[in-house]
N, C-alpha and C positions, 0 to 999 in steps of 0.2 A: 735377572732383569725387570722384578718389579721393586722400586725405589720408593721409600715412604715411609715418613719422621712422623711422629706422633710426639706432644706434648706427658710428662709423666701422666700416669694416671693407674689407676685399678681398672679400668671398665674393660671390657673386651673390645677387642677391634676386627672387626669382618674386611678382608682383602680378597676381592677377585684374582684367581688365580686361571684358573681354564683357559683364557688365552696366550696363555706363560709356560702350559706344559705341553710337552710330546709324547708320543707314543712308548713304550717303555719305562726305563729308567731316567726319574728325575730327582731334583736333592734343594730342598728348602734348604736357605743359611739364611737363618735367623740370629742378627747381630744387636745384642744389647747394651746397654749404657754399662760401663766398668765404674762399677765403685760396691762398697764393702755390700758384700749381701749378708744377711741373718738365716737363721736358720727357719723363719718360717717362710722367705719367701719363693716361688717359684713362677716356673716358666713354662707355662701351656702351648704348646702349639696342637689344633686341632683341626682336621678336613672334611669338610662337608659336602655331599651331594644331593641333588634332586632332581626328580623325575622330570619332563616336559609340562608334565600337567599339571605339576607341582608350585607351590608360590614359597620361595625360598626365603621369605622372612619369617615365615612360624613354620612349615613343611620338611624343611630340611633335613636329612640324616647325618649323624654323625661316622664317616668311616673310622678312622683313628684317630686316638688323641696320645698326645706324647707326654711326659713332666719331667721338668729338670729340676732338684733342687739343688742349686749353687751354693748354698749356705753351709750345706751337710756335707762333712768330710768326704773325700772319697766317694761321693756321689755319681751314680748316672743315670741315663735319661732312662727311663720307663715309657715303654707303651703300656698304659692302663685301660683303655679300650679299645676294640678294635671289631668290626663289621665283616664278617668273612665273605657277605655276597658283596659288599662295597664296590666299585669302578677301581678304586685305588687301595693297593695294601701296602702297610709299611715293610722295609727290609731292616729289621730288627737286628740286627747284627753290627748293619753298617752306621746306625743311630751312635751321632758322638757329640760330645761337649769338649769346645776346644778352653778351657780355661788362662790362658794365657792372654787370649782376645776377646773371650767373654760370646764363642759362636756357639747355637745348637745348630748343626747339620741334622736335616731328616731326607735320608732318603727315603723313598716309596714307588711303586710300579705302578703305571699306570697301563690299565687293561682295557680299556672302552678308545676305538680307534680316532683319532685326532687328522687335523689337517698337515701337509710340508707346511712347515711357518719358513719365513724367508731366513729368518737369523740357524737354520739348520744347514742353509744353502750356502752360507760363505763360506771362501776362501779360509781357510786356517793361519793363523796369523800370528808372527812372530813375535815377542816379549821385547821388541829390540827399539834402537833410536829410528833406527829404518823407517820402521812401519808408526812410530809417534810423530816425525817429523813429516811425514805423508800425509797422515790424517789432520797435524796440525794445518796445513793448505787447503783441506775441506771446510775445517771451521772457519779459517779466515776468509775462504767466498762466501758464508753465509753469513761472518760478520757485515761483508759490506753489502750484501742485501738486506739483513736490517738499518744499517745505518743507511740505503737510499731508500730504505719501508719498502720497498717492491716484493707485497705479498704475493702476490700471482708467482714469481717465480721461486718466493718461498714454497709455496705448495707445490709447485713442478718437482722441485729437487724430493719434496719429500713425499710422489708416485706415492713408492715401492709401500713406504707407514702407511699413506691411506687405504690400499686395498688389503694392506694386510690385515689392518683392523675395523676394516667393512668386513673381513669374512670371519675374525676372531669375534664381534658383535654382534652378525646377525642384521649392522644396519647400511643404508646405503653409501657408497662412498661418498655423494654428494653431502650427505649430511655430518659424515665426518669431516671432510674436508672444511667445511663450516665451526666445524667444534674447532681446531685447528689453526684457524684463519687468525693470522697475527696482526690485524687492523685495531686490534683495543691499545696496541702500545703504539700505532702510527696514530691515530685519532687524538689522542693525549700524553700531547709532548709536555704537556704542562703537570703532568703526574709522572710519568716513566720516560727515564733518558738511558740510553743506551751506554752501558759503560766501553773505554777504550777496552781494544783487544791485550789480553796479556803478554807483555813480551819475552818473561822471562821461559823457559823449558817445562812443559806439564807434563804431568806424572797421565800413563797410558794404560790403561785398565779394561782388564779382556776378559768375557766368559762365555758360557754356553760351549764349552769345550775351543775356548780361543777362535769363536768367529764369528764373536760378539766385540767392537770397541768403542770405547768412548773417554773424551780426556778431563781430565781435573786441575785444578789449581792448588792452593793452600787449603788441607782438609780433604774434604768433600764436595767445596766447590764447582760450581760449574766457568767454563770459558765468556760463557755468553749469559749476560746478566743484564736487566734493564733497573736500575736503582730506583728507589721510590721517592720521588724529588721531595725534598721539607722533610723526609724521614732518617735518622740514622743510622739505622740499619736494616729496612726493608726494602726487600729487593725481589724480584722474578725472576727466575732460572732456566733457561731455556735447553733441555736435557736430551737431542737426541742420541740415539745407540744409531751403530754404521754397521754394516758388513763390508766385504769387499769382493765383488762379484765381476768377472773377467777384465780384473786389472783397475776399477772402478770403486771409489767409496760410494755407497746408497744408502741414506736412512733408513731402518728396516722399522724401529719402534722408537 
């Protein structure tokens, strides 16, 4: 459920995953851009860890590193380094590369105790039209709140997310609520313009063992979008992740 996109680059990218993993087995799914791979091209995934008194920028240790060479015929992902004392360990026999969709799957075991996240507590969802249409109504409600500029109601709708992220990041809930405030959009109508809600049926996406759901339009676009006025393609996407608990949709992340 960690969604990020980067420009083409040969630089390493670090992404925090502590607040996205649970006890026991986890899987990293890395989507790469499908193009003609050369022999020298490599995809690296490293998991880093550090102790509370350490500075993660300069003192982080590598738990393990996986390398895939997609340009080499019949190549398979390899674990090229591993720290047996690390709190996360690779499940070597399960690491795989999907050549059809250019995805690297890295299952690993997490041995340190984690909180029970809200996305573990959602109902198991069915991938069908009924689930999609029900979730669409939750998105429509959010769209109406954005159209009305009702920041307080939007933050109230995301109360579960606020509590979750405060616990995950070790920060006060007031700070998280402030960071997720939408007043920037409402205070600058000359810069941000809310797009109309899509009329065509959207795509239902499920994750976290079918306990988390979100909708996308064409490609991977989100149905809640603020266009940047005066630009051709500039836009800010609102990407909530939902669980269903007690028959009701909740914004979890």
